[in-house]
PyMOL Python script that loads the backbone (N, CA, C, O; Angstrom):
from pymol import cmd

cmd.read_pdbstr("""\
ATOM      1  N   MET A   1      -6.049 -37.798   4.288  1.00  0.00           N
ATOM      2  CA  MET A   1      -4.788 -38.012   4.941  1.00  0.00           C
ATOM      3  C   MET A   1      -4.351 -39.459   4.762  1.00  0.00           C
ATOM      4  O   MET A   1      -3.171 -39.728   4.542  1.00  0.00           O
ATOM      5  N   ARG A   2      -5.291 -40.387   4.853  1.00  0.00           N
ATOM      6  CA  ARG A   2      -4.928 -41.800   4.654  1.00  0.00           C
ATOM      7  C   ARG A   2      -4.386 -42.031   3.257  1.00  0.00           C
ATOM      8  O   ARG A   2      -3.436 -42.791   3.072  1.00  0.00           O
ATOM      9  N   LYS A   3      -4.992 -41.373   2.270  1.00  0.00           N
ATOM     10  CA  LYS A   3      -4.534 -41.514   0.886  1.00  0.00           C
ATOM     11  C   LYS A   3      -3.110 -40.979   0.755  1.00  0.00           C
ATOM     12  O   LYS A   3      -2.269 -41.609   0.115  1.00  0.00           O
ATOM     13  N   TRP A   4      -2.834 -39.822   1.357  1.00  0.00           N
ATOM     14  CA  TRP A   4      -1.506 -39.241   1.292  1.00  0.00           C
ATOM     15  C   TRP A   4      -0.482 -40.173   1.928  1.00  0.00           C
ATOM     16  O   TRP A   4       0.602 -40.375   1.379  1.00  0.00           O
ATOM     17  N   VAL A   5      -0.819 -40.738   3.076  1.00  0.00           N
ATOM     18  CA  VAL A   5       0.104 -41.655   3.754  1.00  0.00           C
ATOM     19  C   VAL A   5       0.387 -42.861   2.870  1.00  0.00           C
ATOM     20  O   VAL A   5       1.542 -43.255   2.706  1.00  0.00           O
ATOM     21  N   ALA A   6      -0.662 -43.448   2.301  1.00  0.00           N
ATOM     22  CA  ALA A   6      -0.483 -44.616   1.441  1.00  0.00           C
ATOM     23  C   ALA A   6       0.395 -44.288   0.232  1.00  0.00           C
ATOM     24  O   ALA A   6       1.208 -45.112  -0.186  1.00  0.00           O
ATOM     25  N   GLU A   7       0.234 -43.102  -0.323  1.00  0.00           N
ATOM     26  CA  GLU A   7       1.012 -42.698  -1.492  1.00  0.00           C
ATOM     27  C   GLU A   7       2.459 -42.353  -1.139  1.00  0.00           C
ATOM     28  O   GLU A   7       3.335 -42.437  -2.000  1.00  0.00           O
ATOM     29  N   ASN A   8       2.722 -41.973   0.087  1.00  0.00           N
ATOM     30  CA  ASN A   8       4.059 -41.521   0.478  1.00  0.00           C
ATOM     31  C   ASN A   8       4.793 -42.474   1.407  1.00  0.00           C
ATOM     32  O   ASN A   8       5.889 -42.162   1.871  1.00  0.00           O
ATOM     33  N   LEU A   9       4.217 -43.608   1.679  1.00  0.00           N
ATOM     34  CA  LEU A   9       4.843 -44.530   2.629  1.00  0.00           C
ATOM     35  C   LEU A   9       6.127 -45.145   2.088  1.00  0.00           C
ATOM     36  O   LEU A   9       6.941 -45.656   2.857  1.00  0.00           O
ATOM     37  N   ASP A  10       6.316 -45.102   0.771  1.00  0.00           N
ATOM     38  CA  ASP A  10       7.560 -45.620   0.200  1.00  0.00           C
ATOM     39  C   ASP A  10       8.746 -44.737   0.559  1.00  0.00           C
ATOM     40  O   ASP A  10       9.894 -45.180   0.516  1.00  0.00           O
ATOM     41  N   ASN A  11       8.465 -43.482   0.915  1.00  0.00           N
ATOM     42  CA  ASN A  11       9.524 -42.581   1.362  1.00  0.00           C
ATOM     43  C   ASN A  11      10.001 -43.032   2.741  1.00  0.00           C
ATOM     44  O   ASN A  11       9.286 -43.733   3.456  1.00  0.00           O
ATOM     45  N   ASP A  12      11.185 -42.631   3.097  1.00  0.00           N
ATOM     46  CA  ASP A  12      11.743 -42.965   4.402  1.00  0.00           C
ATOM     47  C   ASP A  12      10.885 -42.318   5.502  1.00  0.00           C
ATOM     48  O   ASP A  12      10.744 -41.096   5.544  1.00  0.00           O
ATOM     49  N   ALA A  13      10.327 -43.128   6.369  1.00  0.00           N
ATOM     50  CA  ALA A  13       9.443 -42.623   7.423  1.00  0.00           C
ATOM     51  C   ALA A  13      10.167 -41.635   8.328  1.00  0.00           C
ATOM     52  O   ALA A  13       9.560 -40.673   8.800  1.00  0.00           O
ATOM     53  N   ASP A  14      11.443 -41.855   8.575  1.00  0.00           N
ATOM     54  CA  ASP A  14      12.185 -40.919   9.421  1.00  0.00           C
ATOM     55  C   ASP A  14      12.239 -39.529   8.789  1.00  0.00           C
ATOM     56  O   ASP A  14      12.217 -38.523   9.499  1.00  0.00           O
ATOM     57  N   VAL A  15      12.311 -39.468   7.471  1.00  0.00           N
ATOM     58  CA  VAL A  15      12.308 -38.182   6.771  1.00  0.00           C
ATOM     59  C   VAL A  15      10.949 -37.505   6.929  1.00  0.00           C
ATOM     60  O   VAL A  15      10.877 -36.293   7.132  1.00  0.00           O
ATOM     61  N   ILE A  16       9.880 -38.282   6.837  1.00  0.00           N
ATOM     62  CA  ILE A  16       8.535 -37.732   7.008  1.00  0.00           C
ATOM     63  C   ILE A  16       8.360 -37.192   8.429  1.00  0.00           C
ATOM     64  O   ILE A  16       7.867 -36.080   8.615  1.00  0.00           O
ATOM     65  N   PHE A  17       8.761 -37.977   9.423  1.00  0.00           N
ATOM     66  CA  PHE A  17       8.661 -37.513  10.812  1.00  0.00           C
ATOM     67  C   PHE A  17       9.474 -36.230  11.006  1.00  0.00           C
ATOM     68  O   PHE A  17       9.026 -35.304  11.682  1.00  0.00           O
ATOM     69  N   ARG A  18      10.657 -36.180  10.417  1.00  0.00           N
ATOM     70  CA  ARG A  18      11.520 -35.009  10.568  1.00  0.00           C
ATOM     71  C   ARG A  18      10.887 -33.774   9.921  1.00  0.00           C
ATOM     72  O   ARG A  18      10.956 -32.679  10.479  1.00  0.00           O
ATOM     73  N   LYS A  19      10.273 -33.946   8.750  1.00  0.00           N
ATOM     74  CA  LYS A  19       9.628 -32.813   8.080  1.00  0.00           C
ATOM     75  C   LYS A  19       8.454 -32.290   8.902  1.00  0.00           C
ATOM     76  O   LYS A  19       8.247 -31.080   8.999  1.00  0.00           O
ATOM     77  N   ILE A  20       7.699 -33.192   9.484  1.00  0.00           N
ATOM     78  CA  ILE A  20       6.587 -32.779  10.347  1.00  0.00           C
ATOM     79  C   ILE A  20       7.135 -31.988  11.530  1.00  0.00           C
ATOM     80  O   ILE A  20       6.612 -30.931  11.880  1.00  0.00           O
ATOM     81  N   TYR A  21       8.183 -32.507  12.132  1.00  0.00           N
ATOM     82  CA  TYR A  21       8.814 -31.836  13.279  1.00  0.00           C
ATOM     83  C   TYR A  21       9.326 -30.452  12.891  1.00  0.00           C
ATOM     84  O   TYR A  21       9.081 -29.474  13.597  1.00  0.00           O
ATOM     85  N   ASP A  22      10.038 -30.373  11.764  1.00  0.00           N
ATOM     86  CA  ASP A  22      10.631 -29.107  11.334  1.00  0.00           C
ATOM     87  C   ASP A  22       9.584 -28.048  11.010  1.00  0.00           C
ATOM     88  O   ASP A  22       9.836 -26.858  11.199  1.00  0.00           O
ATOM     89  N   GLN A  23       8.424 -28.456  10.528  1.00  0.00           N
ATOM     90  CA  GLN A  23       7.412 -27.498  10.101  1.00  0.00           C
ATOM     91  C   GLN A  23       6.316 -27.256  11.137  1.00  0.00           C
ATOM     92  O   GLN A  23       5.399 -26.472  10.892  1.00  0.00           O
ATOM     93  N   ALA A  24       6.397 -27.906  12.267  1.00  0.00           N
ATOM     94  CA  ALA A  24       5.353 -27.781  13.292  1.00  0.00           C
ATOM     95  C   ALA A  24       5.164 -26.337  13.740  1.00  0.00           C
ATOM     96  O   ALA A  24       4.036 -25.905  13.973  1.00  0.00           O
ATOM     97  N   THR A  25       6.252 -25.589  13.861  1.00  0.00           N
ATOM     98  CA  THR A  25       6.136 -24.214  14.354  1.00  0.00           C
ATOM     99  C   THR A  25       5.404 -23.297  13.376  1.00  0.00           C
ATOM    100  O   THR A  25       4.904 -22.245  13.772  1.00  0.00           O
ATOM    101  N   GLN A  26       5.338 -23.682  12.116  1.00  0.00           N
ATOM    102  CA  GLN A  26       4.636 -22.880  11.119  1.00  0.00           C
ATOM    103  C   GLN A  26       3.121 -23.062  11.187  1.00  0.00           C
ATOM    104  O   GLN A  26       2.367 -22.192  10.753  1.00  0.00           O
ATOM    105  N   TYR A  27       2.685 -24.185  11.728  1.00  0.00           N
ATOM    106  CA  TYR A  27       1.265 -24.525  11.660  1.00  0.00           C
ATOM    107  C   TYR A  27       0.578 -24.687  13.013  1.00  0.00           C
ATOM    108  O   TYR A  27      -0.650 -24.665  13.091  1.00  0.00           O
ATOM    109  N   LEU A  28       1.356 -24.847  14.069  1.00  0.00           N
ATOM    110  CA  LEU A  28       0.798 -25.051  15.401  1.00  0.00           C
ATOM    111  C   LEU A  28       1.069 -23.837  16.285  1.00  0.00           C
ATOM    112  O   LEU A  28       2.046 -23.115  16.082  1.00  0.00           O
ATOM    113  N   THR A  29       0.200 -23.620  17.262  1.00  0.00           N
ATOM    114  CA  THR A  29       0.449 -22.564  18.235  1.00  0.00           C
ATOM    115  C   THR A  29       1.639 -22.957  19.099  1.00  0.00           C
ATOM    116  O   THR A  29       2.004 -24.130  19.177  1.00  0.00           O
ATOM    117  N   LYS A  30       2.239 -21.964  19.747  1.00  0.00           N
ATOM    118  CA  LYS A  30       3.386 -22.240  20.623  1.00  0.00           C
ATOM    119  C   LYS A  30       3.040 -23.243  21.708  1.00  0.00           C
ATOM    120  O   LYS A  30       3.867 -24.080  22.071  1.00  0.00           O
ATOM    121  N   GLN A  31       1.821 -23.163  22.226  1.00  0.00           N
ATOM    122  CA  GLN A  31       1.407 -24.052  23.311  1.00  0.00           C
ATOM    123  C   GLN A  31       1.291 -25.507  22.851  1.00  0.00           C
ATOM    124  O   GLN A  31       1.395 -26.422  23.668  1.00  0.00           O
ATOM    125  N   SER A  32       1.080 -25.725  21.567  1.00  0.00           N
ATOM    126  CA  SER A  32       0.907 -27.080  21.050  1.00  0.00           C
ATOM    127  C   SER A  32       2.220 -27.762  20.681  1.00  0.00           C
ATOM    128  O   SER A  32       2.247 -28.978  20.490  1.00  0.00           O
ATOM    129  N   ILE A  33       3.292 -27.012  20.580  1.00  0.00           N
ATOM    130  CA  ILE A  33       4.567 -27.573  20.123  1.00  0.00           C
ATOM    131  C   ILE A  33       5.089 -28.683  21.050  1.00  0.00           C
ATOM    132  O   ILE A  33       5.484 -29.735  20.547  1.00  0.00           O
ATOM    133  N   PRO A  34       5.108 -28.501  22.365  1.00  0.00           N
ATOM    134  CA  PRO A  34       5.620 -29.582  23.218  1.00  0.00           C
ATOM    135  C   PRO A  34       4.855 -30.898  23.035  1.00  0.00           C
ATOM    136  O   PRO A  34       5.471 -31.962  22.967  1.00  0.00           O
ATOM    137  N   ALA A  35       3.541 -30.837  22.956  1.00  0.00           N
ATOM    138  CA  ALA A  35       2.751 -32.056  22.755  1.00  0.00           C
ATOM    139  C   ALA A  35       3.065 -32.671  21.399  1.00  0.00           C
ATOM    140  O   ALA A  35       3.158 -33.892  21.276  1.00  0.00           O
ATOM    141  N   ALA A  36       3.229 -31.828  20.379  1.00  0.00           N
ATOM    142  CA  ALA A  36       3.546 -32.332  19.041  1.00  0.00           C
ATOM    143  C   ALA A  36       4.889 -33.052  19.024  1.00  0.00           C
ATOM    144  O   ALA A  36       5.025 -34.102  18.396  1.00  0.00           O
ATOM    145  N   VAL A  37       5.870 -32.498  19.705  1.00  0.00           N
ATOM    146  CA  VAL A  37       7.194 -33.131  19.775  1.00  0.00           C
ATOM    147  C   VAL A  37       7.088 -34.504  20.431  1.00  0.00           C
ATOM    148  O   VAL A  37       7.684 -35.469  19.952  1.00  0.00           O
ATOM    149  N   LEU A  38       6.337 -34.595  21.515  1.00  0.00           N
ATOM    150  CA  LEU A  38       6.170 -35.881  22.191  1.00  0.00           C
ATOM    151  C   LEU A  38       5.442 -36.887  21.314  1.00  0.00           C
ATOM    152  O   LEU A  38       5.806 -38.063  21.289  1.00  0.00           O
ATOM    153  N   ILE A  39       4.432 -36.447  20.602  1.00  0.00           N
ATOM    154  CA  ILE A  39       3.674 -37.341  19.711  1.00  0.00           C
ATOM    155  C   ILE A  39       4.572 -37.844  18.584  1.00  0.00           C
ATOM    156  O   ILE A  39       4.612 -39.043  18.307  1.00  0.00           O
ATOM    157  N   ILE A  40       5.287 -36.935  17.940  1.00  0.00           N
ATOM    158  CA  ILE A  40       6.173 -37.323  16.845  1.00  0.00           C
ATOM    159  C   ILE A  40       7.231 -38.302  17.341  1.00  0.00           C
ATOM    160  O   ILE A  40       7.499 -39.310  16.687  1.00  0.00           O
ATOM    161  N   GLY A  41       7.827 -38.016  18.481  1.00  0.00           N
ATOM    162  CA  GLY A  41       8.843 -38.906  19.042  1.00  0.00           C
ATOM    163  C   GLY A  41       8.307 -40.285  19.351  1.00  0.00           C
ATOM    164  O   GLY A  41       8.967 -41.293  19.097  1.00  0.00           O
ATOM    165  N   LYS A  42       7.103 -40.325  19.904  1.00  0.00           N
ATOM    166  CA  LYS A  42       6.489 -41.614  20.251  1.00  0.00           C
ATOM    167  C   LYS A  42       6.283 -42.476  19.007  1.00  0.00           C
ATOM    168  O   LYS A  42       6.633 -43.657  18.997  1.00  0.00           O
ATOM    169  N   TYR A  43       5.717 -41.882  17.966  1.00  0.00           N
ATOM    170  CA  TYR A  43       5.424 -42.669  16.770  1.00  0.00           C
ATOM    171  C   TYR A  43       6.669 -42.970  15.945  1.00  0.00           C
ATOM    172  O   TYR A  43       6.725 -43.993  15.262  1.00  0.00           O
ATOM    173  N   GLN A  44       7.663 -42.095  16.001  1.00  0.00           N
ATOM    174  CA  GLN A  44       8.915 -42.394  15.311  1.00  0.00           C
ATOM    175  C   GLN A  44       9.586 -43.600  15.973  1.00  0.00           C
ATOM    176  O   GLN A  44      10.105 -44.478  15.284  1.00  0.00           O
ATOM    177  N   TYR A  45       9.575 -43.642  17.282  1.00  0.00           N
ATOM    178  CA  TYR A  45      10.120 -44.793  18.010  1.00  0.00           C
ATOM    179  C   TYR A  45       9.339 -46.064  17.676  1.00  0.00           C
ATOM    180  O   TYR A  45       9.935 -47.104  17.397  1.00  0.00           O
ATOM    181  N   GLN A  46       8.014 -45.981  17.705  1.00  0.00           N
ATOM    182  CA  GLN A  46       7.179 -47.148  17.438  1.00  0.00           C
ATOM    183  C   GLN A  46       7.337 -47.649  16.008  1.00  0.00           C
ATOM    184  O   GLN A  46       7.143 -48.835  15.739  1.00  0.00           O
ATOM    185  N   HIS A  47       7.686 -46.756  15.096  1.00  0.00           N
ATOM    186  CA  HIS A  47       7.802 -47.138  13.695  1.00  0.00           C
ATOM    187  C   HIS A  47       8.831 -48.255  13.497  1.00  0.00           C
ATOM    188  O   HIS A  47       8.714 -49.069  12.582  1.00  0.00           O
ATOM    189  N   GLY A  48       9.830 -48.276  14.365  1.00  0.00           N
ATOM    190  CA  GLY A  48      10.891 -49.273  14.234  1.00  0.00           C
ATOM    191  C   GLY A  48      10.438 -50.706  14.435  1.00  0.00           C
ATOM    192  O   GLY A  48      11.102 -51.634  13.972  1.00  0.00           O
ATOM    193  N   PHE A  49       9.330 -50.902  15.109  1.00  0.00           N
ATOM    194  CA  PHE A  49       8.893 -52.274  15.370  1.00  0.00           C
ATOM    195  C   PHE A  49       7.387 -52.476  15.227  1.00  0.00           C
ATOM    196  O   PHE A  49       6.841 -53.454  15.738  1.00  0.00           O
ATOM    197  N   CYS A  50       6.719 -51.564  14.541  1.00  0.00           N
ATOM    198  CA  CYS A  50       5.266 -51.703  14.379  1.00  0.00           C
ATOM    199  C   CYS A  50       4.949 -52.739  13.300  1.00  0.00           C
ATOM    200  O   CYS A  50       5.762 -52.995  12.412  1.00  0.00           O
ATOM    201  N   ALA A  51       3.770 -53.324  13.392  1.00  0.00           N
ATOM    202  CA  ALA A  51       3.346 -54.343  12.432  1.00  0.00           C
ATOM    203  C   ALA A  51       2.919 -53.727  11.104  1.00  0.00           C
ATOM    204  O   ALA A  51       3.100 -54.345  10.055  1.00  0.00           O
ATOM    205  N   ASP A  52       2.361 -52.528  11.132  1.00  0.00           N
ATOM    206  CA  ASP A  52       1.859 -51.889   9.924  1.00  0.00           C
ATOM    207  C   ASP A  52       2.264 -50.414   9.931  1.00  0.00           C
ATOM    208  O   ASP A  52       1.705 -49.610  10.678  1.00  0.00           O
ATOM    209  N   ALA A  53       3.238 -50.073   9.095  1.00  0.00           N
ATOM    210  CA  ALA A  53       3.780 -48.716   9.068  1.00  0.00           C
ATOM    211  C   ALA A  53       2.729 -47.687   8.662  1.00  0.00           C
ATOM    212  O   ALA A  53       2.745 -46.558   9.153  1.00  0.00           O
ATOM    213  N   GLU A  54       1.822 -48.065   7.774  1.00  0.00           N
ATOM    214  CA  GLU A  54       0.782 -47.127   7.337  1.00  0.00           C
ATOM    215  C   GLU A  54      -0.136 -46.761   8.499  1.00  0.00           C
ATOM    216  O   GLU A  54      -0.445 -45.587   8.703  1.00  0.00           O
ATOM    217  N   ILE A  55      -0.567 -47.755   9.254  1.00  0.00           N
ATOM    218  CA  ILE A  55      -1.438 -47.492  10.400  1.00  0.00           C
ATOM    219  C   ILE A  55      -0.700 -46.643  11.427  1.00  0.00           C
ATOM    220  O   ILE A  55      -1.291 -45.734  12.009  1.00  0.00           O
ATOM    221  N   ASN A  56       0.569 -46.919  11.659  1.00  0.00           N
ATOM    222  CA  ASN A  56       1.349 -46.142  12.620  1.00  0.00           C
ATOM    223  C   ASN A  56       1.418 -44.673  12.211  1.00  0.00           C
ATOM    224  O   ASN A  56       1.243 -43.789  13.050  1.00  0.00           O
ATOM    225  N   MET A  57       1.671 -44.403  10.931  1.00  0.00           N
ATOM    226  CA  MET A  57       1.772 -43.024  10.461  1.00  0.00           C
ATOM    227  C   MET A  57       0.406 -42.329  10.530  1.00  0.00           C
ATOM    228  O   MET A  57       0.323 -41.164  10.919  1.00  0.00           O
ATOM    229  N   VAL A  58      -0.656 -43.037  10.157  1.00  0.00           N
ATOM    230  CA  VAL A  58      -2.003 -42.459  10.242  1.00  0.00           C
ATOM    231  C   VAL A  58      -2.347 -42.142  11.694  1.00  0.00           C
ATOM    232  O   VAL A  58      -2.945 -41.103  11.976  1.00  0.00           O
ATOM    233  N   CYS A  59      -1.979 -43.018  12.607  1.00  0.00           N
ATOM    234  CA  CYS A  59      -2.221 -42.766  14.029  1.00  0.00           C
ATOM    235  C   CYS A  59      -1.476 -41.514  14.495  1.00  0.00           C
ATOM    236  O   CYS A  59      -2.030 -40.701  15.234  1.00  0.00           O
ATOM    237  N   CYS A  60      -0.249 -41.360  14.073  1.00  0.00           N
ATOM    238  CA  CYS A  60       0.539 -40.187  14.447  1.00  0.00           C
ATOM    239  C   CYS A  60      -0.129 -38.916  13.946  1.00  0.00           C
ATOM    240  O   CYS A  60      -0.317 -37.969  14.710  1.00  0.00           O
ATOM    241  N   LEU A  61      -0.486 -38.892  12.680  1.00  0.00           N
ATOM    242  CA  LEU A  61      -1.088 -37.689  12.108  1.00  0.00           C
ATOM    243  C   LEU A  61      -2.457 -37.410  12.715  1.00  0.00           C
ATOM    244  O   LEU A  61      -2.827 -36.252  12.909  1.00  0.00           O
ATOM    245  N   THR A  62      -3.201 -38.454  13.013  1.00  0.00           N
ATOM    246  CA  THR A  62      -4.511 -38.275  13.646  1.00  0.00           C
ATOM    247  C   THR A  62      -4.350 -37.680  15.036  1.00  0.00           C
ATOM    248  O   THR A  62      -5.076 -36.758  15.409  1.00  0.00           O
ATOM    249  N   GLU A  63      -3.399 -38.205  15.804  1.00  0.00           N
ATOM    250  CA  GLU A  63      -3.172 -37.667  17.151  1.00  0.00           C
ATOM    251  C   GLU A  63      -2.716 -36.210  17.091  1.00  0.00           C
ATOM    252  O   GLU A  63      -3.121 -35.397  17.921  1.00  0.00           O
ATOM    253  N   LEU A  64      -1.878 -35.883  16.113  1.00  0.00           N
ATOM    254  CA  LEU A  64      -1.464 -34.491  15.951  1.00  0.00           C
ATOM    255  C   LEU A  64      -2.651 -33.597  15.607  1.00  0.00           C
ATOM    256  O   LEU A  64      -2.755 -32.478  16.109  1.00  0.00           O
ATOM    257  N   MET A  65      -3.535 -34.083  14.762  1.00  0.00           N
ATOM    258  CA  MET A  65      -4.720 -33.296  14.388  1.00  0.00           C
ATOM    259  C   MET A  65      -5.622 -33.066  15.594  1.00  0.00           C
ATOM    260  O   MET A  65      -6.166 -31.975  15.765  1.00  0.00           O
ATOM    261  N   VAL A  66      -5.783 -34.082  16.425  1.00  0.00           N
ATOM    262  CA  VAL A  66      -6.678 -33.982  17.574  1.00  0.00           C
ATOM    263  C   VAL A  66      -6.075 -33.134  18.685  1.00  0.00           C
ATOM    264  O   VAL A  66      -6.764 -32.301  19.274  1.00  0.00           O
ATOM    265  N   GLU A  67      -4.800 -33.339  18.972  1.00  0.00           N
ATOM    266  CA  GLU A  67      -4.162 -32.688  20.114  1.00  0.00           C
ATOM    267  C   GLU A  67      -3.628 -31.294  19.803  1.00  0.00           C
ATOM    268  O   GLU A  67      -3.472 -30.471  20.705  1.00  0.00           O
ATOM    269  N   GLY A  68      -3.349 -31.029  18.536  1.00  0.00           N
ATOM    270  CA  GLY A  68      -2.746 -29.759  18.179  1.00  0.00           C
ATOM    271  C   GLY A  68      -3.756 -28.614  18.087  1.00  0.00           C
ATOM    272  O   GLY A  68      -4.919 -28.813  17.734  1.00  0.00           O
ATOM    273  N   GLU A  69      -3.289 -27.436  18.406  1.00  0.00           N
ATOM    274  CA  GLU A  69      -4.076 -26.221  18.203  1.00  0.00           C
ATOM    275  C   GLU A  69      -3.448 -25.536  16.995  1.00  0.00           C
ATOM    276  O   GLU A  69      -2.322 -25.044  17.061  1.00  0.00           O
ATOM    277  N   TRP A  70      -4.180 -25.513  15.910  1.00  0.00           N
ATOM    278  CA  TRP A  70      -3.660 -25.084  14.631  1.00  0.00           C
ATOM    279  C   TRP A  70      -3.848 -23.597  14.404  1.00  0.00           C
ATOM    280  O   TRP A  70      -4.831 -23.005  14.848  1.00  0.00           O
ATOM    281  N   LEU A  71      -2.900 -23.007  13.712  1.00  0.00           N
ATOM    282  CA  LEU A  71      -2.965 -21.569  13.380  1.00  0.00           C
ATOM    283  C   LEU A  71      -3.942 -21.332  12.249  1.00  0.00           C
ATOM    284  O   LEU A  71      -4.135 -20.191  11.828  1.00  0.00           O
TER     285      LEU A  71
END
""", "prot")
cmd.dss("prot")
cmd.show_as("cartoon", "prot")
cmd.util.cbc("prot")
cmd.orient("prot")
């Protein structure tokens, strides 16, 4: 996942966050969607003023992996 983030960080982070949000229902259980929305929103907001965008994105994806219940 870290490798993917490093390779894709040149893309607009807002687009990446939006794609994760749009596809969450395909991969997460219904019960996990509210937590995923809050996590994505938190890290999208933080992205605007974080010191290291790569670490911020990795943190977001890690939290989603830990907190989400995957199909």
